[in-house]
C-alpha positions as CSV (number, residue, x, y, z in Angstrom):
1,X,138.8,-18.4,-48.8
2,X,140.3,-19.0,-52.3
3,X,142.8,-16.3,-53.5
4,X,142.8,-15.5,-57.3
5,X,145.8,-18.1,-58.8
6,X,147.8,-15.3,-60.2
7,X,148.2,-14.0,-56.7
8,X,149.1,-17.3,-55.1
9,X,151.5,-18.0,-58.0
10,X,153.4,-14.8,-56.9
11,X,152.9,-15.3,-52.9
12,X,154.3,-18.9,-53.8
13,X,157.7,-16.9,-55.6
14,X,157.9,-15.1,-52.4
15,X,158.2,-18.0,-50.1
16,X,160.7,-19.6,-51.6
17,X,162.8,-16.7,-52.1
18,X,162.1,-16.2,-48.3
19,X,162.8,-20.2,-47.2
20,X,166.3,-20.0,-49.5
21,X,167.2,-17.2,-47.7
22,X,165.8,-18.6,-44.0
23,X,167.9,-21.9,-44.9
24,X,170.9,-20.7,-47.3
25,X,169.9,-23.0,-50.2
26,X,169.8,-22.0,-54.1
27,X,166.4,-21.7,-55.2
28,X,165.8,-25.2,-57.0
29,X,166.4,-26.3,-53.6
30,X,163.7,-24.1,-51.9
31,X,161.4,-24.9,-54.5
32,X,161.4,-28.9,-53.8
33,X,161.1,-27.8,-50.1
34,X,158.1,-25.5,-50.1
35,X,156.2,-28.3,-53.1
36,X,156.7,-30.6,-50.6
37,X,155.5,-28.6,-47.6
38,X,152.0,-29.1,-45.6
39,X,152.2,-25.3,-45.7
40,X,152.1,-25.3,-49.7
41,X,149.5,-27.6,-49.6
42,X,147.3,-25.1,-47.0
43,X,147.9,-22.8,-49.6
44,X,147.2,-24.2,-52.5
45,X,143.0,-25.5,-50.8
46,X,142.9,-22.0,-49.4
47,X,142.6,-23.3,-45.7
48,X,142.8,-20.8,-42.4
49,X,144.0,-18.2,-45.2
50,X,147.6,-19.1,-45.5
51,X,148.3,-16.9,-48.5
52,X,147.3,-13.5,-46.1
53,X,150.3,-14.0,-43.9
54,X,153.8,-13.2,-44.2
55,X,156.6,-14.0,-46.5
56,X,158.5,-14.8,-43.2
57,X,156.3,-16.4,-41.2
58,X,155.3,-19.0,-44.1
59,X,159.2,-19.8,-44.8
60,X,159.3,-20.4,-40.4
61,X,156.3,-23.1,-40.6
62,X,157.8,-24.2,-43.3
63,X,161.4,-24.5,-41.4
64,X,159.5,-26.0,-38.5
65,X,157.4,-28.7,-40.6
66,X,161.1,-30.5,-41.5
67,X,161.5,-30.4,-37.5
68,X,158.6,-32.1,-36.5
69,X,157.5,-34.8,-39.1
70,X,153.8,-35.5,-38.6
71,X,151.7,-37.8,-41.1
72,X,149.4,-34.8,-43.0
73,X,146.0,-35.6,-44.8
74,X,147.6,-34.3,-48.2
């Protein structure tokens, strides 16, 4: 399922803010981390309805990605 673009943009902002809080970094660093993440790619493409998950859950997923480097197909 593909979410409405405006709703996705809003969700991105919430997740970016959650990443910044969890990792105690500024928003510009959180933006960079978010847009380079596999989680972002999944949300953008519409895989697994990732946009329906909680902001904190998605921020945690992004944090876990940094600990387990994997070659992603995106």
